[in-house]
N, C-alpha and C positions, 0 to 999 in steps of 0.2 A: 396287729392292726389290720392286716389283710392287704395293705397297699404294697406295690412293688418296692423292693429294698432301695434300688437306685445307686448303691455304692459303686464307685468306679473300680473295676477289677484291674489286675496287672496288664491285661491285654488292651485296656482303654475303653471297653464297653461297660455300660452300667449293668448291675445285677438286676435281672428281671424277675427273680424269685420273690414270692410274697415275704413280707417283713419277717425277719428271723433274728436270732441272737447274734451279737457282734462276732465277727471273725468266722462265721459259718456259711459264707456265700458258697453255693454249689459251683462246679466248674462251668465256665461260659460256653453256651451252646450256639452262639451266633456263628452262622456260616458265612465265610468270606473266601475270596480267591487268595490262596496262600502259595508262596514260592517254596520250592524244595531247598535243602541246605545249600546247594551250590548255585541256585538261581536259574537253572536251565529250564525247569518246567514249573507250571502252576497247577493247582488242584483246588476244587471247592471242598472245603472241610471246616468243621467246627473249631473254634479257638482251643477248646480243651483237648483236641487230638494231638497237639504238639507239632513237631517238625517231621516232615517226611523226606525220604531219600529216594531220588530217582536212580536209574541204572546207568546214567551217562557219566563220562569222565568230568571231573570238576572244571578243568580248563581255566582256572584263575591264574593270572600271571604270577610267577614266583619272584622272590626277592632279587634274584640274579638279573631279572629284566629280560632274559633271553629265552626262557622256557615257560611252559604252562604246566599246571598240576595235572598229572595223569591218574591220580587216585579216583576211584568211583565216588560220586556225590558224598560229601561229608561236611560236617560243621567244624568250626574252629580253624586254626591256622593250617596251611598246607604243608609246612615243614621246609626243609632245605632242598635245594635243587639236587636231584639224584645224579646229575652229570658233573658235580663238583666234588672236591675232596680227594681222598686217596683212591686211586684206580690202578688197574693193572693193564699190561699190554694184552693184545687179543689172546695170546696163548696162556696168560696168567703167570708167567715166570718172572717178569720184571714189575716192580711197584713204582708208581709215580705219585708224588704227593703235592706238587705245586702246579698242577694243570688248571687252566681256566675251564669253566664248564662248556665253553664253545670249542675247546681244543680236543681233537681225537687223541687217545692214548697212542703213542708211537709203537711201532713193532720193535722187538728186541733183537732179532737176528737169530734167535735159537730155533731149533726144530719145533714145530707146532706141537705135535704129540697128542692132539685131541683124538678121541675115539671116533672113527668114521661110522656112517649110517649102517654099515654091515654088522657092526657090533664086535668085529673080530680084529680089525686092523686099526692102526693109528696113522694120522696124517704125517707124511715125511717132508712136507713143504716147510719153508722157513716161516716164522711167526707172520701172520697175515690177518687182514680185516676180511670180513665176509665169510662165506661158506668154505669149508674145506673141499679139495678136489675129491673125486670118487676113487674107489679102490682101483689099484693098478694091477 
């Protein structure tokens, strides 16, 4: 008939294409200000362009209530807090399974043994948090 279709599309806008067979509406070309998947940025884009992802960290609060998501902008759930669950002491020799995400894994007392920046020697200090001391 030549008149605009007018059927409401999934995005909520009416189809502006000329009258066409049922179910054949073209993608919506209405341009609006749209948020990225994490909500940190907005961009002017057509409805048919889908979701965009910025390059910023997500920053949504995780289920633990103590930390925020550090993944780059994403859709869907953030997942579990990376600071909870099974963790090791700083040197990696002792395993701790019942730590809260706000608790630092304790040191175990063993020799650290991590490779030093020189690439030749290992750390002789006891298990410790932070950087290893330099070569002696």
